[in-house]
Backbone as numpy.savetxt, mean C-alpha at the origin, in Angstrom:
# Nx Ny Nz CAx CAy CAz Cx Cy Cz
-24.44 -21.82 19.65 -23.47 -21.25 20.56 -23.51 -19.72 20.43
-23.64 -19.06 21.52 -23.66 -17.60 21.55 -22.24 -17.07 21.48
-22.11 -15.87 20.93 -20.79 -15.26 20.85 -20.22 -15.01 22.25
-21.11 -14.91 23.24 -20.67 -14.68 24.62 -20.07 -15.94 25.24
-20.31 -17.08 24.61 -19.75 -18.33 25.10 -18.41 -18.66 24.46
-17.99 -17.86 23.49 -16.74 -18.10 22.78 -15.57 -17.72 23.68
-14.57 -18.57 23.69 -13.35 -18.30 24.47 -12.55 -17.21 23.77
-12.41 -16.06 24.38 -11.70 -14.94 23.78 -10.24 -14.85 24.22
-9.75 -15.87 24.90 -8.36 -15.81 25.35 -7.36 -15.70 24.20
-7.59 -16.38 23.05 -6.64 -16.16 21.95 -6.65 -14.71 21.46
-7.83 -14.07 21.47 -7.92 -12.68 21.04 -7.24 -11.77 22.06
-7.39 -12.08 23.32 -6.78 -11.26 24.38 -5.25 -11.31 24.31
-4.71 -12.39 23.76 -3.25 -12.53 23.67 -2.66 -11.69 22.54
-3.51 -11.17 21.66 -3.03 -10.36 20.54 -2.63 -8.98 21.05
-1.41 -8.58 20.75 -0.91 -7.30 21.27 -1.42 -6.09 20.49
-1.69 -6.26 19.20 -2.13 -5.15 18.36 -3.60 -4.84 18.64
-3.88 -3.65 19.13 -5.24 -3.29 19.53 -6.19 -3.27 18.33
-5.73 -2.81 17.16 -6.59 -2.78 15.99 -6.98 -4.19 15.56
-6.03 -5.09 15.56 -6.31 -6.47 15.19 -7.25 -7.11 16.20
-7.01 -6.86 17.46 -7.88 -7.40 18.50 -9.32 -6.93 18.29
-9.48 -5.66 18.01 -10.81 -5.11 17.78 -11.45 -5.72 16.53
-10.66 -5.86 15.44 -11.19 -6.47 14.22 -11.67 -7.89 14.47
-10.92 -8.64 15.27 -11.31 -10.02 15.58 -12.62 -10.05 16.37
-12.76 -9.19 17.34 -13.98 -9.17 18.14 -15.18 -8.77 17.29
-14.99 -7.78 16.43 -16.09 -7.37 15.53 -16.47 -8.50 14.60
-15.48 -9.20 14.05 -15.77 -10.33 13.16 -16.51 -11.43 13.90
-16.11 -11.70 15.14 -16.81 -12.71 15.93 -18.25 -12.30 16.20
-18.47 -11.02 16.48 -19.84 -10.54 16.73 -20.67 -10.59 15.45
-20.07 -10.26 14.32 -20.80 -10.26 13.05 -21.16 -11.68 12.60
-20.20 -12.58 12.70 -20.40 -13.91 12.12 -20.99 -14.92 13.10
-20.96 -14.64 14.36 -21.51 -15.49 15.42 -21.22 -16.98 15.18
-20.02 -17.38 15.47 -19.63 -18.78 15.21 -20.45 -19.75 16.07
-20.63 -20.96 15.52 -21.42 -21.96 16.24 -20.57 -22.96 17.02
-19.25 -22.84 16.90 -18.37 -23.75 17.64 -17.05 -23.04 17.93
-16.30 -23.56 18.89 -14.97 -22.97 19.16 -14.03 -23.05 17.95
-14.18 -24.12 17.17 -13.33 -24.26 15.98 -13.65 -23.17 14.95
-14.93 -22.86 14.79 -15.33 -21.81 13.85 -14.82 -20.45 14.34
-14.87 -20.23 15.65 -14.37 -18.98 16.22 -12.86 -18.86 15.99
-12.15 -19.96 16.17 -10.70 -19.95 15.94 -10.39 -19.66 14.48
-11.20 -20.21 13.57 -11.00 -19.95 12.15 -11.21 -18.47 11.82
-12.21 -17.86 12.44 -12.47 -16.43 12.22 -11.29 -15.60 12.71
-10.77 -15.93 13.88 -9.63 -15.20 14.43 -8.40 -15.38 13.54
-8.17 -16.61 13.07 -7.03 -16.85 12.16 -7.17 -16.02 10.88
-8.37 -16.01 10.31 -8.61 -15.26 9.08 -8.36 -13.76 9.31
-8.80 -13.26 10.45 -8.55 -11.84 10.78 -7.05 -11.56 10.87
-6.32 -12.47 11.51 -4.87 -12.29 11.66 -4.17 -12.28 10.30
-4.56 -13.21 9.42 -3.93 -13.26 8.09 -4.27 -12.02 7.28
-5.51 -11.58 7.34 -5.91 -10.38 6.61 -5.15 -9.16 7.12
-5.06 -9.04 8.42 -4.36 -7.91 9.02 -2.89 -7.92 8.64
-2.28 -9.09 8.65 -0.86 -9.22 8.30 -0.64 -8.83 6.83
-1.53 -9.29 5.95 -1.40 -8.98 4.53 -1.54 -7.47 4.29
-2.50 -6.85 4.95 -2.70 -5.41 4.79 -1.54 -4.61 5.38
-1.00 -5.09 6.49 0.13 -4.39 7.12 1.35 -4.42 6.19
1.56 -5.53 5.49 2.67 -5.62 4.56 2.52 -4.61 3.43
1.28 -4.43 2.97 1.04 -3.48 1.90 1.33 -2.06 2.34
1.11 -1.78 3.61 1.28 -0.42 4.12 2.71 -0.11 4.54
3.62 -1.09 4.45 5.00 -0.84 4.87 5.59 0.30 4.05
6.34 1.12 4.67 6.97 2.24 3.99 8.39 1.86 3.60
8.81 2.35 2.48 10.17 2.14 2.02 11.07 3.10 2.78
12.15 2.60 3.36 13.01 3.42 4.19 14.19 4.04 3.45
14.37 3.65 2.21 15.49 4.18 1.45 15.27 5.63 1.04
16.32 6.28 0.62 16.19 7.69 0.22 15.43 7.83 -1.10
14.59 8.83 -1.19 13.89 9.13 -2.43 14.75 10.11 -3.22
14.86 9.94 -4.53 15.72 10.83 -5.31 15.15 12.24 -5.38
16.02 13.20 -5.31 15.64 14.61 -5.45 15.92 15.00 -6.90
14.87 15.25 -7.64 15.02 15.64 -9.04 14.31 16.96 -9.22
15.04 17.94 -9.75 14.46 19.26 -9.98 14.19 19.46 -11.45
13.24 20.32 -11.73 12.92 20.65 -13.12 14.14 21.28 -13.77
14.37 21.00 -15.06 15.55 21.55 -15.75 15.60 23.07 -15.72
14.45 23.73 -15.72 14.43 25.20 -15.70 15.09 25.73 -14.42
14.92 25.02 -13.31 15.49 25.46 -12.04 16.99 25.25 -11.96
17.47 24.24 -12.67 18.89 23.92 -12.59 19.70 24.59 -13.70
19.02 25.27 -14.63 19.73 25.94 -15.72 20.05 25.03 -16.89
19.57 23.79 -16.88 19.83 22.86 -17.97 18.79 23.06 -19.06
19.12 22.61 -20.26 18.18 22.67 -21.36 17.08 21.64 -21.14
15.87 22.02 -21.44 14.73 21.13 -21.25 14.40 20.41 -22.56
14.22 19.10 -22.48 13.80 18.33 -23.65 12.28 18.17 -23.59
11.66 17.80 -24.69 10.20 17.60 -24.66 9.77 16.54 -23.64
10.59 15.52 -23.47 10.23 14.46 -22.52 10.30 14.97 -21.08
11.38 15.67 -20.73 11.48 16.17 -19.36 10.41 17.21 -19.08
10.07 18.02 -20.06 8.99 18.99 -19.88 7.67 18.28 -19.63
7.43 17.20 -20.38 6.20 16.43 -20.22 6.16 15.75 -18.86
7.29 15.24 -18.40 7.34 14.58 -17.09 7.03 15.58 -15.98
7.62 16.76 -16.04 7.40 17.74 -14.99 6.03 18.42 -15.08
5.34 18.22 -16.20 3.97 18.74 -16.32 2.94 17.75 -15.76
3.37 16.54 -15.44 2.46 15.52 -14.90 2.02 15.88 -13.49
0.87 15.33 -13.06 0.49 15.47 -11.64 1.57 14.85 -10.75
1.65 15.32 -9.53 2.75 14.92 -8.64 2.85 13.41 -8.44
1.71 12.72 -8.23 1.78 11.28 -7.97 2.33 10.53 -9.18
1.91 10.91 -10.39 2.42 10.24 -11.60 3.90 10.56 -11.82
4.27 11.81 -11.56 5.67 12.21 -11.71 6.57 11.44 -10.75
6.13 11.31 -9.48 6.93 10.56 -8.50 7.13 9.12 -8.93
6.05 8.51 -9.45 6.15 7.10 -9.87 7.17 6.96 -10.99
7.10 7.83 -11.99 8.06 7.73 -13.10 9.48 7.97 -12.63
9.68 8.95 -11.78 11.05 9.24 -11.31 11.59 8.08 -10.49
10.78 7.53 -9.61 11.25 6.40 -8.80 11.50 5.17 -9.66
10.63 4.91 -10.63 10.78 3.71 -11.45 11.96 3.82 -12.41
12.05 4.96 -13.13 12.99 5.01 -14.24 14.25 5.82 -13.96
14.20 6.78 -13.06 15.41 7.52 -12.72 16.15 6.82 -11.58
15.40 6.46 -10.53 16.03 5.81 -9.39 16.17 4.30 -9.59
15.48 3.74 -10.58 15.62 2.31 -10.87 14.96 1.40 -9.84
13.93 1.87 -9.18 13.24 1.08 -8.15 12.26 0.10 -8.80
12.01 -1.00 -8.12 11.03 -1.98 -8.59 9.63 -1.49 -8.25
8.62 -2.14 -8.82 7.23 -1.78 -8.53 6.96 -1.94 -7.04
7.48 -3.01 -6.43 7.28 -3.24 -5.01 7.89 -2.12 -4.16
9.09 -1.69 -4.53 9.76 -0.64 -3.77 9.03 0.70 -3.90
8.55 0.99 -5.11 7.81 2.25 -5.31 6.50 2.22 -4.53
5.83 1.07 -4.56 4.57 0.94 -3.80 4.82 1.15 -2.31
5.90 0.59 -1.81 6.22 0.76 -0.39 6.60 2.21 -0.08
7.34 2.85 -0.99 7.76 4.23 -0.76 6.59 5.19 -0.73
5.60 4.94 -1.58 4.45 5.85 -1.67 3.25 5.36 -0.86
3.40 4.21 -0.23 2.34 3.62 0.61 1.04 3.42 -0.17
1.17 2.85 -1.36 0.01 2.48 -2.16 0.21 1.04 -2.65
-0.82 0.47 -3.23 -0.73 -0.92 -3.68 0.10 -1.02 -4.97
0.62 -2.20 -5.23 1.39 -2.43 -6.44 0.56 -2.25 -7.70
-0.71 -2.73 -7.74 -1.52 -2.47 -8.94 -1.70 -0.98 -9.22
-1.76 -0.16 -8.16 -1.87 1.28 -8.37 -0.62 1.83 -9.05
0.53 1.34 -8.65 1.79 1.80 -9.25 1.82 1.44 -10.73
1.42 0.23 -11.06 1.39 -0.20 -12.47 0.42 0.67 -13.25
-0.76 0.91 -12.69 -1.78 1.74 -13.35 -1.28 3.18 -13.54
-0.64 3.75 -12.51 -0.14 5.11 -12.60 1.00 5.21 -13.63
1.84 4.19 -13.69 2.92 4.19 -14.68 2.35 4.20 -16.09
1.36 3.35 -16.33 0.73 3.31 -17.66 0.06 4.63 -17.99
-0.63 5.22 -17.02 -1.30 6.50 -17.26 -0.29 7.60 -17.57
0.80 7.64 -16.82 1.83 8.66 -17.05 2.47 8.49 -18.42
2.76 7.26 -18.80 3.37 7.01 -20.10 2.41 7.39 -21.23
1.14 7.14 -21.04 0.14 7.50 -22.05 0.09 9.01 -22.23
0.10 9.75 -21.11 0.06 11.21 -21.17 1.30 11.75 -21.89
2.46 11.17 -21.58 3.70 11.64 -22.21 3.69 11.34 -23.71
3.19 10.17 -24.09 3.14 9.81 -25.52 2.22 10.76 -26.31
1.14 11.20 -25.65 0.18 12.06 -26.34 0.69 13.49 -26.52
1.70 13.89 -25.78 2.21 15.27 -25.88 3.16 15.43 -27.02
């Protein structure tokens, strides 16, 4: 069965242009041999797209505003100095996790990165702070 013989009406019904394009590319790449195989490819594309879209969701809640102690006139402790010496992405993760009390899922959504990245960044930041 040629890809040109595949019924594309299910793909045409998809409103998301990126998903529609991904489905057509997958159909062209995999060249299904039956309508059932084509439907399976389209379903797989839809599930993959949905899973990736969930990962990219942004957290809508307010992000905490935390300033360095030097700017606020407060005394700086070794831990706060170490936190504010971290790279921005690691500092944001620690502040969201431990100051704002957000879960790994919420931090991942707020920063638009994957949950494993948040866990990895938290470990890296804690390691840097321990070494100082």
